[in-house]
LUMBA-550111 format. One record per residue (C-alpha): z, y, x; residue in three letters. Coordinates in steps of 0.001 Angstrom, whole numbers, plus 500000, padded with zeros to 6 digits. Example, Ala and Ser with C-alpha at 12.3 -4.5 7.8 and 13.67 -1.06 7.14 Angstrom:
BEGIN
507800495500512300ALA
507140498940513670SER
END
This chain:
BEGIN
320093351617773810GLU
318355354617775544GLU
317148355021778811ILE
316064358320780970GLU
313464358430783828PHE
311555361228785680THR
308135361168786891THR
308658363343789754LYS
307534362504793211GLY
304438360659791383LEU
301231361623792602TYR
298815359378790959ALA
298635357071787823SER
301152354325788372GLU
302631352116785336ASP
306118352585784463ILE
307988349268783511VAL
312018349989782350LYS
313838347216779867LYS
315735347901776947LEU
318427345452776064PHE
320158345533772016LEU
323328343826771325LYS
324096342537767780ILE
326811344980766055ASP
329371342166765256GLU
330853344590762542SER
327639344976760539LEU
328138340536760785ASN
331406341167759259LYS
330370342993756525ASN
326405342302755462ASP
326355344519752548ASN
327201348061754990PRO
326368350139751773THR
329551348924749646GLY
326551348088747171ASN
327510344274745602PRO
324236344608744642LEU
322474345964747418ALA
319685343428748793GLY
320004340793746109LYS
317345339740743557SER
317231337628740666THR
314394335204740768GLN
313006334792737575LEU
310511332090736352LYS
308432332158732983VAL
306591329590731216PHE
304073330297728866THR
303419327437725756TYR
300971326701723215ASP
302993327598719895GLY
301294324750717729VAL
301149322269719950THR
304000322696722508ASN
301610322382725156ALA
301406324104728620ASN
299056327082727994LEU
297317327814731225ASN
295631331278731437GLY
297944333522730312SER
298775337113731131THR
302165338010731701VAL
303698341751732349LYS
307324342960732836LEU
308058346096731685ILE
311686348095732412ASP
313318348946729355VAL
315287352001730311ALA
312009353864731379THR
309550352075729065GLY
306979351559732554LYS
305510348110733322THR
306444346647736841ILE
303595346049738803GLY
300921344691737617LYS
299812342310734538ASP
299783339236736398VAL
297329336675735236TYR
297535332996736098ASN
294208330870735671PRO
295367327471736835ASN
298929327066735708SER
301953328531732931ASN
304141329421735239LEU
304850332980736718PHE
307353334391739106GLN
308856337508739654PHE
311897339364741480GLU
314323341059739123LEU
316763343733740072GLU
320213342292739225PRO
322175343510735631CYS
318358345359734743LYS
317090345247731338LYS
313190343993731296TYR
311173342758728264ARG
308576339915729086ILE
305173340197726953ILE
302778337086727436ALA
299555337249726464SER
296182335624726089LYS
293094335919724229ASN
292838334184720589GLY
296603333997720528TYR
299423336170719185ASP
301384337957721887GLN
304826336534722903ALA
307777338697724052MET
311566338560724878THR
314341340868726195THR
316543339790728583ILE
319005341486731393THR
318718340008734959ALA
321225338005736096ASP
324316340367738023CYS
325042338094740702ASN
321277337036741650GLY
321495333521739700ASN
318095332185739054PRO
316648332649735727MET
314153330975732999GLU
312365332004730040ARG
309463329547727960LYS
307557331757725598LEU
305310330321723077PHE
301880331718721975LEU
300986331363718410GLY
297359331393716642SER
298160332784713072GLY
298970335484711546ALA
298570337847714542GLY
295035337216714125ILE
295434339977711588TYR
296716342811713848LEU
297166345721714082PRO
297348346382710889LEU
297060349711709415THR
298346350730705461LEU
297568354392704681TYR
299799356339702047PHE
298809359607699752ASP
300430362931700713ASN
304966362757700549ASP
304391359555699376ILE
306485357801698747PRO
309051359472696803ASP
308006363595696736LEU
309793366075698198ARG
312814363867698971SER
315011363911702637VAL
316444360075702342LYS
314992357906704590THR
314768354948702166TYR
312837354496699075THR
312632351606696266ASN
309168351663696021GLU
307435348755697445THR
303915349340699713TYR
301680348112696419THR
303689350424694083SER
302644353147696205THR
298846351701696707TYR
297849351611693130ASP
298259355296692552PRO
296589356308695338TYR
293042354029695816ILE
292430355165691923VAL
292670359775693554LYS
289361358785695800LYS
287119360707693658GLU
289693363721693718GLU
289941363529697353PHE
285965363842697460LYS
286025366916695093SER
288660368864696677GLU
287583367915700353TYR
284228368707699564SER
284054371743697543LYS
283464374565699490PRO
280289373065701197LEU
276947372770699894LYS
274180370417700727GLY
274101367709703068GLU
276970369107704758GLN
278645368371700931ARG
277038364746701017ASN
278916363679704560ARG
282266364958703595ALA
282129363339700142GLN
280736359697702280GLN
283451359997704873ASP
285933360615702269VAL
284502357395700387ASP
284323355454703519ALA
287955356094704257PHE
288813354932700854PHE
286874351529700936GLU
286920350501704484PHE
289978351850705551ASP
292739352247702318VAL
291337349039700573LYS
290477347206703423GLY
293779347700704951GLY
295319346289701680TYR
293516343023701766GLY
293972342519705308GLN
298178343015704356LEU
297984340243701673ASN
295800337808704211ALA
298618338631706907PHE
301349338021704458LEU
299916334624703603SER
299676333128706727GLN
303510334862707661LEU
304741332908704849THR
302922329463706127SER
304577329813709570GLU
307826330808708691LEU
307435327411705974ASN
307071325370709285LYS
310082326747711126GLY
308970329231713252ARG
311240332458713892LYS
309121335786714037ILE
309611339178715022GLU
307358341862713614ILE
307036345437714735SER
306290348712712319ILE
305324352157713730LYS
305824354659710941GLY
303680358282710966TYR
303071361515708864ALA
300649364346709109SER
302233367489710494PRO
302519369339706637ARG
306079369939706462ALA
308958370372709124SER
309387367640712016SER
312829366721710408LYS
310706365851707090TYR
308161363711708223ASN
310240361696710454LEU
312193360743707089ALA
308920360239705303LEU
307846358100707932SER
311396355923707782LYS
310892355695703769ARG
306978354641704458ARG
308092351941706983ILE
310851350846704023HIS
308108350702701705SER
306748347625703714LEU
310116346342704161LYS
310347345881700311ASN
306886344570699721GLU
308267341679702392LEU
311197341191700459VAL
309501341149696929LYS
306781339359697945TYR
305259336371695472GLN
308569336518693664ASN
311070336905696516GLY
309359333956698809ILE
310262336033702047LEU
313535336953701468ALA
315479334477702363GLY
313911333998706086TYR
314760337975706307ILE
318274337487705182VAL
318401334491707739SER
317118336921710173GLU
314435334043710628GLN
311674337178710020LEU
313049340404711875LYS
311333343526711081VAL
310961346456714340ILE
311573349825712973ASP
309571352146714945LEU
309398355762713422PRO
307256358722714636PHE
307028361407712052GLY
304465363622713136GLU
304801363622716595ASN
302066361481717302LYS
299392363542715286ALA
296540365086717019PRO
297062368894717559SER
293835369625715548GLY
295181368264711968ILE
296206371249709752SER
299690371663709120ASP
298975375117706609GLN
300792374247703499TYR
298642376361701455ARG
295437374808703116ASP
295471372182701420ARG
291648371109701774ARG
291995370320705238ASN
296307369463705453SER
296088367127702270VAL
292833366022701369TYR
290736365890704594SER
289732362042706287VAL
291328363754709394ALA
295293364220708034ALA
294712361089705489SER
294326359281708369ARG
297936360441709789GLU
300004358890706584ARG
300355355281707707ARG
301794352778708760ILE
301361350171711517GLU
302437346729711892ILE
301776346223715596LEU
302913343044717053GLY
304232339751716050LEU
306660337669718240ASN
307514334192718323TYR
311228333970719148VAL
312331330140720637ASN
END
């Protein structure tokens, strides 16, 4: 509705009052969705409940976040509920989301859903455990171009243990080669850095792996269904394509470790998919820009602690699937 008026003939301050009357457009009543989009204006209501994975009791004080799978971005802010195990969200119909629940002292729980396309309400229950996840994240390191030197394959017959044993005994070689051009205090400091890397990172990671696998076996024996996520990395010494394949071989060596652990005790769980492994190979894509990629500069591209830290895999997360 619109009107026109004029102040012609008014020579003093005066209030002007006009009334506008709006009528309902009947055509919109007949079609509540004038855009023609059947999903416009709709939302799917989601209720998420968090539980203790051992006792199945309500787990108050958890935090839940929602991630758009297509973009990888978190939707809104993480939601913390100190007084209840219930979390409520509005989802866009037909869209895929990842739900992650966490609480201090517990493993994360995660699931992926597609919001109901008709806007029907949905519920999901997430069970947070307190077992093998206490050892995560877990980082394991590799010798240069291991497993399988100069291979372009994305798989290997090696286990992580079979790569670890010959690597850990090369500590003195790494100390010598990295400190060779240095003198005095700089040489001592370089040798100490390499020594600490092998003792605390390489050897410590292997010990942590065995503790993790022991606890993982115990939980699988109790009937728990578990997913673990593994990222693979490489130093930037070779081509990006080669390093991506190398990071995949490194992940595969850990899969072989799982299959052969304690004479195959985990193999049946993997075949039945009670235990699932999610691969996330990155190659050199995540390596810091300062890491040497010069093939002839072996001191920095092979023997340095900085380059050595890039030759790794990480067991990042453990998810109990219910």
